[in-house]
Every structure is written in C-alpha cells, then in structure tokens.
C-alpha positions in Angstrom: 67.1 104.4 10.7 69.9 105.9 13.0 72.5 103.5 14.1 75.3 103.2 16.5 77.7 103.5 13.6 76.2 106.6 12.5 76.7 108.1 15.6 80.5 106.8 16.1 81.2 108.4 12.7 79.6 111.7 13.6 81.6 111.7 16.8 85.0 110.7 15.1 85.0 112.8 12.1 87.4 115.7 12.2 85.2 118.0 9.9 82.3 119.7 10.5 79.9 116.7 9.9 76.3 116.6 10.0 73.9 113.5 10.7 71.0 113.9 8.2 68.0 112.2 6.9 68.2 112.1 3.1 65.8 109.9 1.2 64.7 107.8 4.0 68.0 107.1 5.3 70.6 108.3 7.7 73.9 109.7 6.4 76.9 111.8 8.1 77.8 114.4 5.5 80.4 117.1 5.7 78.6 120.4 6.6 79.4 122.5 3.5 77.8 119.7 1.5 74.1 120.4 2.9 74.0 123.3 0.2 74.9 120.7 -2.4 72.6 119.1 -5.0 73.3 115.6 -3.4 71.8 116.8 0.1 68.7 118.5 -1.6 66.0 117.8 0.9 68.0 116.4 3.5 66.7 116.9 6.9 69.6 117.7 9.5 69.3 115.9 12.6 72.5 116.9 14.6 75.8 118.1 14.1 79.0 116.3 15.5 79.7 119.4 17.4 76.4 119.7 19.0 76.1 116.0 19.5 79.6 116.2 21.4 78.4 119.3 23.5 75.2 117.6 24.5 77.0 114.3 25.5 79.5 116.4 27.7 76.8 118.6 29.3 74.4 115.8 30.3 76.2 113.3 32.4 73.0 111.2 32.4 73.4 110.8 28.5 74.6 107.6 27.7 78.0 107.3 26.0 76.8 104.0 24.4 76.6 104.9 20.9 73.5 102.4 20.2 71.7 104.2 22.9 72.4 107.4 21.6 71.3 106.4 18.0 68.2 105.0 19.5 67.3 108.0 21.3 68.3 110.4 18.2 65.8 107.7 15.9 63.1 108.2 18.5 63.2 111.8 18.6 63.1 112.1 14.9 60.3 109.6 14.6 58.1 111.6 17.0 58.8 114.7 14.8 57.6 112.9 11.6 60.9 112.6 10.2 
C-alpha cells in the first residue's frame, strides 16, 4: 500500500528517487538502484521528478500527501499491481 509517507519521502528526496512496488510493498529507492539485484522484479510507479511535474501542472491535484498516495495506490491496483 502506498502511503503519504512514501509520497513525502519521494517529494523531499534530493536524489533521483523512484517509488516502486517490490515484493508486494511500496518503497522509495534511488533510480540507479533499479538495475540492482535488490530491485529485481520491482514495478516502478512514479519518479519524484515526474510526480513534482504532475502536481505543478495539475492545479486540481491535491497537495495532501495522503490524497496523492491514495490516488497512486488506486491507479496501481486498477492496473493489477
């Protein structure tokens, strides 16, 4: 389950981080780690960069991390993640 804590961590990281689903759990990892053994089989959900762009471009998008997390979680579930 994606939580507001995941969203806050993703948005506050200074490195190139990505929210992924890994072994049934959401996790924020540095983008270069996506090719590592640790992240084998991970499903990328959104990068911090992309999420910041989406939130800046869509003024109707909520700035509430819990609401953003719920929307991301719903999208992932609808896609079978």
